[in-house]
C-alpha positions as CSV (number, residue, x, y, z in Angstrom):
1,X,-90.1,-14.2,53.0
2,X,-90.5,-17.9,52.4
3,X,-87.3,-20.2,53.1
4,X,-87.9,-22.1,50.0
5,X,-87.6,-18.9,47.6
6,X,-84.6,-18.8,45.1
7,X,-82.6,-15.8,45.4
8,X,-84.1,-14.9,42.2
9,X,-87.5,-14.7,43.9
10,X,-86.3,-12.9,46.9
11,X,-84.9,-10.2,45.1
12,X,-87.9,-9.7,42.9
13,X,-89.7,-6.3,43.9
14,X,-92.8,-6.9,41.5
15,X,-94.7,-4.1,39.5
16,X,-97.9,-2.7,41.0
17,X,-100.6,-1.9,38.2
18,X,-103.4,0.4,38.4
19,X,-106.4,-0.5,40.4
20,X,-108.7,-2.5,38.9
21,X,-112.4,-2.3,40.4
22,X,-115.0,-4.2,39.3
23,X,-117.9,-1.9,39.4
24,X,-119.6,-0.9,36.0
25,X,-120.4,2.7,37.7
26,X,-116.7,3.7,38.0
27,X,-115.4,6.0,35.1
28,X,-111.8,4.2,34.9
29,X,-109.1,6.8,33.9
30,X,-106.4,5.0,35.8
31,X,-104.8,2.6,33.3
32,X,-104.5,4.1,29.9
33,X,-106.9,1.9,28.1
34,X,-108.6,3.0,25.0
35,X,-112.3,4.1,25.6
36,X,-113.4,3.0,22.1
37,X,-113.8,-0.5,21.2
38,X,-111.7,-2.8,18.8
39,X,-112.1,-2.5,15.3
40,X,-115.2,-4.5,14.0
41,X,-113.0,-6.6,11.9
42,X,-111.1,-7.6,15.0
43,X,-114.1,-9.0,16.9
44,X,-115.0,-10.9,13.6
45,X,-111.6,-12.5,13.3
46,X,-111.9,-14.0,16.8
47,X,-115.2,-15.1,16.7
48,X,-114.2,-16.9,13.2
49,X,-111.1,-18.7,15.2
50,X,-113.6,-20.0,18.1
51,X,-114.0,-23.6,17.3
52,X,-112.2,-27.1,16.5
53,X,-109.0,-25.2,15.9
54,X,-108.6,-24.3,19.3
55,X,-107.5,-27.8,20.2
56,X,-104.4,-27.4,18.1
57,X,-101.2,-25.4,19.3
58,X,-100.9,-22.0,17.5
59,X,-98.2,-21.0,15.3
60,X,-94.8,-20.9,17.6
61,X,-93.6,-18.4,14.7
62,X,-96.6,-16.2,14.3
63,X,-95.2,-15.5,10.6
64,X,-98.6,-14.0,9.5
65,X,-98.9,-11.6,12.2
66,X,-95.2,-10.7,11.6
67,X,-95.6,-10.1,7.9
68,X,-98.6,-8.1,8.5
69,X,-96.7,-5.7,11.1
70,X,-93.6,-5.7,8.6
71,X,-95.6,-4.8,5.7
72,X,-96.9,-1.8,7.9
73,X,-93.6,-0.4,8.4
74,X,-91.9,-1.5,4.7
75,X,-89.9,-3.9,6.7
76,X,-89.4,-7.9,6.7
77,X,-90.8,-10.4,8.8
78,X,-87.2,-10.9,10.1
79,X,-87.6,-7.5,11.6
80,X,-90.3,-8.1,13.9
81,X,-90.6,-10.2,17.3
82,X,-93.9,-10.9,18.6
83,X,-94.7,-11.4,22.6
84,X,-97.5,-11.9,24.8
85,X,-97.9,-8.0,25.5
86,X,-95.1,-5.9,25.2
87,X,-94.2,-6.2,29.0
88,X,-93.1,-9.9,28.0
89,X,-91.2,-8.3,25.2
90,X,-89.5,-6.1,27.6
91,X,-88.6,-8.9,29.8
92,X,-87.2,-11.1,27.0
93,X,-85.2,-7.8,25.9
94,X,-83.7,-7.3,29.3
95,X,-82.5,-10.9,29.2
96,X,-81.4,-10.9,25.5
97,X,-79.5,-7.7,25.5
98,X,-78.6,-6.2,29.1
99,X,-75.6,-7.9,31.0
100,X,-75.2,-8.5,34.3
101,X,-72.7,-6.7,35.7
102,X,-72.8,-3.8,32.9
103,X,-74.9,-0.7,34.2
104,X,-78.0,0.4,32.1
105,X,-79.6,3.7,32.1
106,X,-83.0,5.1,32.2
107,X,-85.1,7.6,33.4
108,X,-85.4,8.2,37.2
109,X,-89.2,9.3,36.3
110,X,-90.6,6.3,33.8
111,X,-92.4,3.1,33.4
112,X,-91.8,1.3,36.7
113,X,-91.2,-2.2,35.3
114,X,-87.8,-1.0,34.3
115,X,-86.3,-1.3,37.5
116,X,-88.6,-4.3,38.5
117,X,-86.7,-6.3,35.3
118,X,-83.6,-4.9,36.6
119,X,-83.3,-6.3,39.8
120,X,-85.1,-9.5,38.9
121,X,-82.3,-10.1,36.2
122,X,-79.5,-9.1,38.5
123,X,-78.9,-5.8,35.8
124,X,-77.1,-2.9,37.6
125,X,-79.0,0.3,36.5
126,X,-78.5,4.2,37.0
127,X,-81.8,6.4,36.8
128,X,-81.0,9.6,35.0
129,X,-82.9,12.6,36.5
130,X,-85.2,14.3,34.3
131,X,-84.5,18.4,33.5
132,X,-86.5,20.8,35.3
133,X,-89.4,20.5,33.2
134,X,-89.4,16.6,33.2
135,X,-88.0,16.2,30.1
136,X,-85.1,13.7,29.3
137,X,-81.8,15.1,28.7
138,X,-80.2,13.3,25.9
139,X,-76.4,13.8,26.3
140,X,-76.8,12.3,29.6
141,X,-77.6,9.2,28.0
142,X,-74.6,8.8,25.6
143,X,-71.7,6.3,25.9
144,X,-73.5,3.9,28.3
145,X,-71.6,0.8,29.6
146,X,-74.8,-1.5,29.2
147,X,-77.2,0.1,27.3
148,X,-80.3,2.4,27.4
149,X,-83.9,2.0,27.6
150,X,-87.0,4.8,27.9
151,X,-90.5,5.3,26.8
152,X,-91.0,7.8,24.0
153,X,-93.3,9.2,25.1
154,X,-92.1,9.1,28.6
155,X,-94.4,7.6,31.3
156,X,-96.1,8.7,33.4
157,X,-95.2,12.7,31.9
158,X,-96.4,12.0,28.3
159,X,-93.7,14.0,26.9
160,X,-92.3,13.1,23.7
161,X,-88.9,13.2,22.9
162,X,-88.0,14.6,19.3
163,X,-86.7,12.2,17.0
164,X,-83.3,13.9,16.6
165,X,-82.8,13.8,20.3
166,X,-83.9,10.1,20.2
167,X,-81.2,9.6,17.1
168,X,-78.4,11.3,19.0
169,X,-78.8,8.9,21.9
170,X,-78.7,6.0,19.5
171,X,-75.7,7.5,17.6
172,X,-73.8,7.9,20.9
173,X,-74.1,4.4,21.8
174,X,-72.6,2.7,19.0
175,X,-71.6,-0.5,21.4
176,X,-74.5,-0.8,23.1
177,X,-78.2,-1.1,22.6
178,X,-81.0,1.4,22.9
179,X,-84.5,0.3,23.3
180,X,-87.3,2.9,22.8
181,X,-90.6,1.6,24.6
182,X,-93.3,2.9,22.0
183,X,-96.3,2.0,23.9
184,X,-98.0,5.3,23.2
185,X,-96.6,6.3,19.9
186,X,-99.6,6.7,18.0
187,X,-101.0,9.6,19.8
188,X,-97.4,11.3,19.2
189,X,-95.7,12.6,16.2
190,X,-93.5,9.8,14.6
191,X,-92.0,6.8,15.4
192,X,-88.1,5.8,15.6
193,X,-88.9,2.8,13.6
194,X,-87.3,4.2,10.4
195,X,-83.9,4.4,12.2
196,X,-83.5,0.9,12.2
197,X,-82.3,0.9,8.7
198,X,-79.4,3.1,10.0
199,X,-78.8,1.6,13.5
200,X,-78.4,-2.1,14.3
201,X,-78.5,-1.5,17.9
202,X,-82.0,0.4,18.0
203,X,-84.7,-2.1,19.4
204,X,-88.1,-0.2,19.1
205,X,-91.2,-1.9,21.3
206,X,-94.9,-1.0,20.5
207,X,-98.2,-3.0,21.7
208,X,-101.7,-3.5,20.6
209,X,-103.0,-2.4,24.2
210,X,-103.2,1.3,23.8
211,X,-104.1,2.8,20.5
212,X,-105.4,-0.7,19.0
213,X,-107.8,-0.9,21.9
214,X,-106.6,-4.7,22.8
215,X,-105.4,-4.2,26.4
216,X,-107.1,-7.8,27.1
217,X,-105.3,-9.7,24.2
218,X,-102.0,-9.0,25.2
219,X,-100.0,-8.9,21.9
220,X,-96.9,-6.6,21.9
221,X,-93.9,-6.7,19.3
222,X,-90.4,-5.3,18.9
223,X,-89.1,-4.0,15.9
224,X,-85.1,-4.0,14.7
225,X,-82.4,-5.7,12.9
226,X,-82.6,-9.4,12.3
227,X,-79.9,-10.0,14.8
228,X,-81.6,-8.4,17.7
229,X,-85.0,-10.4,16.8
230,X,-82.8,-13.6,16.7
231,X,-82.1,-13.0,20.1
232,X,-85.2,-12.4,21.1
233,X,-86.2,-15.6,19.8
234,X,-83.4,-17.4,21.1
235,X,-84.8,-16.2,24.7
236,X,-88.7,-16.8,23.9
237,X,-87.9,-20.4,22.7
238,X,-85.8,-21.0,26.0
239,X,-89.0,-20.5,27.8
240,X,-92.1,-21.0,25.7
241,X,-92.5,-21.2,21.9
242,X,-96.3,-20.8,22.3
243,X,-96.6,-17.3,23.6
244,X,-99.5,-16.1,21.8
245,X,-102.8,-18.2,21.8
246,X,-104.6,-18.6,18.3
247,X,-107.3,-15.9,19.5
248,X,-104.8,-13.4,19.9
249,X,-102.8,-14.2,16.8
250,X,-105.9,-13.6,14.9
251,X,-107.3,-10.4,16.7
252,X,-103.8,-8.8,16.3
253,X,-103.4,-9.7,12.7
254,X,-107.1,-8.0,12.1
255,X,-105.9,-5.0,14.1
256,X,-102.7,-4.3,12.5
257,X,-104.8,-4.3,9.1
258,X,-107.8,-2.0,10.4
259,X,-105.2,1.3,10.2
260,X,-108.2,3.6,8.9
261,X,-110.7,2.6,11.8
262,X,-107.8,3.3,14.5
263,X,-106.9,6.3,13.0
264,X,-110.1,7.9,13.4
265,X,-110.2,6.7,17.3
266,X,-106.8,7.8,17.8
267,X,-107.6,11.1,16.3
268,X,-111.0,11.3,18.5
269,X,-108.5,11.0,21.5
270,X,-106.1,13.5,20.5
271,X,-109.0,15.9,20.3
272,X,-110.2,15.1,23.3
273,X,-106.8,15.6,24.7
274,X,-106.3,19.1,23.6
275,X,-109.7,20.1,24.9
276,X,-109.4,18.5,28.1
277,X,-105.8,19.9,28.7
278,X,-107.1,23.4,28.3
279,X,-109.9,22.4,30.6
280,X,-107.4,21.5,33.5
281,X,-105.4,24.7,32.5
282,X,-108.8,26.9,33.2
283,X,-109.4,24.9,36.7
284,X,-105.5,25.9,38.0
285,X,-103.7,23.0,37.0
286,X,-100.0,22.8,35.5
287,X,-100.5,20.2,32.6
288,X,-97.3,18.7,31.0
289,X,-97.5,18.7,27.3
290,X,-98.8,15.4,26.6
291,X,-98.4,13.3,23.4
292,X,-99.8,10.0,25.1
293,X,-103.4,8.8,25.7
294,X,-103.2,10.7,29.2
295,X,-102.3,13.7,30.5
296,X,-99.9,14.4,33.6
297,X,-101.0,17.6,35.7
298,X,-100.8,19.3,39.0
299,X,-103.1,21.9,40.7
300,X,-101.3,24.8,42.0
301,X,-103.4,24.9,45.2
302,X,-105.1,21.6,45.9
303,X,-102.9,18.7,46.5
304,X,-103.0,15.8,44.1
305,X,-103.7,12.9,46.7
306,X,-106.4,14.7,48.1
307,X,-108.2,14.9,44.7
308,X,-107.5,11.4,44.2
309,X,-109.4,10.4,47.0
310,X,-112.3,12.7,46.4
311,X,-112.5,11.6,43.0
312,X,-112.4,8.0,44.1
313,X,-114.7,8.3,46.4
314,X,-116.9,10.2,43.5
315,X,-116.4,6.7,41.4
316,X,-113.7,8.1,39.2
317,X,-110.4,6.6,39.0
318,X,-107.0,8.3,38.1
319,X,-103.4,7.3,38.9
320,X,-101.2,8.9,41.9
321,X,-97.8,8.0,42.1
322,X,-96.5,8.4,45.6
323,X,-93.0,9.5,44.5
324,X,-90.9,12.6,44.6
325,X,-90.5,14.7,42.7
326,X,-94.0,13.8,41.1
327,X,-96.1,12.9,44.3
328,X,-98.4,15.9,43.6
329,X,-99.1,15.1,40.3
330,X,-102.3,13.0,38.8
331,X,-102.0,11.0,35.4
332,X,-105.5,11.0,33.9
333,X,-106.4,8.9,31.3
334,X,-108.2,10.6,28.4
335,X,-111.5,8.9,28.1
336,X,-114.5,9.6,25.6
337,X,-115.3,12.7,25.2
338,X,-118.4,12.3,27.4
339,X,-116.5,10.7,30.3
340,X,-114.1,13.7,30.3
341,X,-117.0,16.1,30.8
342,X,-118.5,14.1,33.5
343,X,-115.1,14.2,35.2
344,X,-114.7,17.9,34.3
345,X,-117.7,18.8,36.3
346,X,-117.0,16.5,39.3
347,X,-113.3,17.5,39.5
348,X,-114.9,21.5,39.0
349,X,-117.1,20.6,42.3
350,X,-114.3,19.1,44.3
351,X,-112.2,22.3,43.9
352,X,-114.8,24.9,44.3
353,X,-115.7,23.1,47.7
354,X,-112.3,23.1,48.7
355,X,-111.4,26.5,48.3
356,X,-114.9,27.4,49.8
357,X,-114.2,25.2,52.5
């Protein structure tokens, strides 16, 4: 460590993202990006914004985008906060709602940015074990001291927690905030957003990176009671009032308005997910019941790390987590039907050769 680092920098334990290789021949199924392009109206909106206006600062309040998202959920713009990707929204949420000295709760197998933020902001945390089938056990999250955060569907398992169980967690934490990270909710059953009318301690975080095909644009949002949104605004405006650039604002606005287009691409991914899950099962995998744009699977005979390395050598990237008890699982993003067919053929060959070898 550098002697000039602050204690803040020294206790940071940075998040490690999935591999990003600059090779057009690779089938990239490791970072849960959407295989389909953004809606044409999104590209058109960004192109229209390119010009003289870029010399001017963007809107610090992003009211136009907030109004569009609010209308989608039948809310008011005061219920909406906008950030530079949901990761920034999460970081602001940790600062706004979690108190150093009060322990927060999240799953032991979950989005690995949570412990990163907790350590960075000096927030004590407890990782709660999942059940035998890698699902969240709601009662273990009741009556938290400092708050609760978890993804729904969970990552990297892809398992969705039914809304009545989500509500039970919220209802049993009346004095603490509950943050539901819904990065993959459009591939699942239903969002917790309607519950914000009933629970002022609920914050829901969503993103345009997954179902809206805008991972490269970096736009996320939080949805909650106006008092929670005000807390996030206080944090944001203590760092940078202009968190979103002009291109991101107009692109995200167009995306939230292109609902029909994204419903079609989302349904295509869900259909491919169903077919691919059945295919993996036929190949000897145990596949968890995913409601995300990826599947989480383990083979009954062939080690996951071996499969990961063989697939990488064959120009296919998937995600492997070297962590118990999931170190024998692969997380596989759902690509196009054509990509998954290529994946299936190469995976079948690897497994066959391994068994025969």
